[in-house]
N, C-alpha and C positions, 0 to 999 in steps of 0.2 A: 226514110230510113237511111242511116249512113252506110254507104258501101266504100270499102277500101279498095284502092287500086291493087291488082293482083300481086304486084312485086312488093307491096307493103303487108299482105295479109298475115305473114307469119313473123312480122317484125316485133321488137320490143313495145312498139306504139300500137299494137293491135287492139281491136275494139273491146276485148275482154276487159279493159280497164274503165269502160264507160259505165257510169251510174245512171240507170234509167229513171226518169220522172216523167210525170205527165205534162207538166207546164214549165219545165226547166229542161233546156235542150243540150247543154254542153258541159256536162259535169263528168270529170273522170279523175280516177285514182293515179297519182303520179308515183305509185310504188310499182316494183317489178321492173325498173329500168336498170340497165347495166351501168356500172361506174368503171373509170378507168383503171380502178384498183382492183378489178376483178370481182367486186361485190355487186350487190343490188340494192335499190332503194326499197325500204320497207313499204309493204302494202298497208293501207287503212290509216296513214298518218297524215298525208298531205293530199289535198284536193283542189282542182282548179275548176271554175264554174263561170256560169252566166247568171241569170236574173233570179237569185235565191231570195230575193225580197218578195217573190210571187209564191213561195211555199205556203201550202194550206192543206188540210185534209190528209189524204194518202200520201202526197208529197212530202209533208211534213213527217208523216211516221217514217218514210224512207230515210229522210234527213236524220232522224233520231237514230236509225239503225246504224248510221256510220259513227255514232259516238263522239260527235264534234264537240271540242271544248272551246275553239276559237273560230270566229268568222272575221275576215278582213274585207272591207267594202273599199274598192278602189275608184268608185265613181266620184263625180263633182257633187258639191253640195246641192246644185240645183237639180240634178238627176235624183238625189235622195228626197228632196221636197216633193217633186212630181211624182215619183214612183213608189215611195216608201222604202223601209229598211227591212233587213232580216227580222222575222217575227220574234223578238227576244221574249215577249211576254208570254209566248206559247212554247218556247224552247230556250231555256236559259243557256246562253253562250257568252263568252267575253266578246263584245263586238267593237271592232276598232274601224274608224273611218280615216283611211290613209290613201288620199287621192293621188292619182299619177299624172293628171293633166290639169291645166288651169282652166280651160274652156274647151267645149266640143269643137271637133273639126268642122271645117266648112270647105266649099269649092275653092275658096281663096288660098287654102293650103296646098292645092294642086299647082305647083309651079315648075315648069321645065324639068319634068321627070320623064323618063323614058319607059315607064310602065309601073305595074302594081308594086314590084319589089323595091324599086328605088323610092317610091312614094312612101311606102310603109317603113322601109329602113329609116328614112329621114324623120318620120313622126316618132319612131321608137327611140331614135337617138335624143330628140327634144325631151322624152320623158325622163331622161337622166338628169335633165335640168329641172323640168316642171315637178318631178318626183323626188328631188334630191333630198327633201326632208322626211319623205315617206319611206324611201327605200331602207335606210337603216332600222327604222322602227319595224318594218315588215320583217326583216331578217331576224331581229331579237324576238319579236312576238312568235314567230314560227319556231325558233329555236327552243322556246320555253312553253309554248302552248299547243303542241300537237295532241290529238288530231285537231288539224286546222284546215279551213277552206278559204281560199281568196278568189274574189270574183269582181267583175265589172258588169256591163250591161248584156254584151254578147259573149263574153269569155274568150275574145279573140286577142285584141291588141294590147290593152293594159295588162290583161291577165297573161297573155303571152309574154310580155316583157318581164313580168314577175316570175313567171315559171321559168325563163331562161336564166335569170339571176339565181334563183335558189337552186336550180339543178346544177348550173355551172358550179356553184360553190361547193356542192357535194360530189363533184367529179363525174357527172353524166356527160358522155361525149357530145360534141357539137351536132353531129349527124342525127343523133337520137333526139336531142332537144328539137331540132327542126322537124323531124318526123312527127313528134307529138304536137307541135304547133300547126302543122299541116292537117291534122285530124279534124280540126275545127271547120274546115271548108265544108265538110258534109254536113256538120251540124248547122251552118248557117242557113242551108237550104230548108231544114226542118223548121227553124225559127222563122224564116220568111213565110213559109206555108202557114204557120200558126198565125202570125200577124195578118195574113191576108184574110182569114176567117174572123179573128177576133178584133183586130184593130184596122179595118180596111183603110181608114183615113190616114194611117201610118205608112201605107204601102207607097202612096204618091211621093211622099217626102223621101222615102227610101230608095225608090226607083230613080228619082231625079238626081241622086247623089252619084258621084264618079264611081264606076264599078270597082275601083281599087278598094273602097271602103268594105267590100264583102269578100275580098279574096284572102287567102292565107297561103301564098307560095312558099315553099322552102326556103327559096333564094333570099326572100326578105329577111328571114330569121338568121340565116347564115351571114348575110351582109352585116346585120346588126351585130353579130358575135365578132365579125371581123374588125368592126369599128371598135369594139372594146379592146380587142387584143392590140390593135395598132396604136390606140390613143392611150390606153392605160396599162397595157402589158398583160393583164388578166382580169377575170372578174373578181377574184380575191383583191387585187390591188384597186380596182375601182371602189369597192364597198369600203375598203380601208380608207381611201380618200375621202369617203362620205362620212366617216366617224364610226364604222363598225369595228369593234374590237377583235383581235384574232381569236380570243377565247370565245366570243359569240359564234364565230364560224366554226370552231371546233365543236361547240355544243350542237350547232345545226347538224353537222356531219354525224355526230353520235346518235342524235335523235332519229335521222332519217335513213341512215345506211346501216344495213344488217350484214 
């Protein structure tokens, strides 16, 4: 069970936004978050998640209750070939494959870092290049296709970067974005527990990986957002440099902020 630190229990990132499933462990509503303009993101319109390609039975019914129109898959082609995709035959949605990395990470990626925050920040910055063709389309699809859910395998890294982009564009403060990102740390424990029982052969591979792969420190997301500001000036300037029209950002804000 996910347990929030006491100092986060009444924060805008509290666990009441979590959407419970049996075999999907890290889905939450990105509504109810404050924006810098004194408004809040609307509930029930944007969701972040993990392995929704596993949805079936009661879990699929729970997904239907969200009223999703759009699902965005951030995984690689190889991951989709191995694990499958969202069950569009059972639940008709507009499904988009918009990958954020070119290959899965390996221990070779762990070079001269001083800890999880630095390692993850560097990987997230790389996504701005690897996902440069996907990010503009993600912004466009969400602006016009809510209620929408975007996901990767664990709902932490690729999903965390996309959440940071979208939430920044609609004015959610950086500390709130980092708090939401950090919530994934608890879900990772539940995911590993499930793997231990269901796919024990996967545990050896996971536990042999650097521990940074499973962490979600607030500092990593804050450092990533610092990079955006230092290098591009703002998230709006970044997406504009990638080809997103200002009118698209306006539509995103109108759709998601109440």
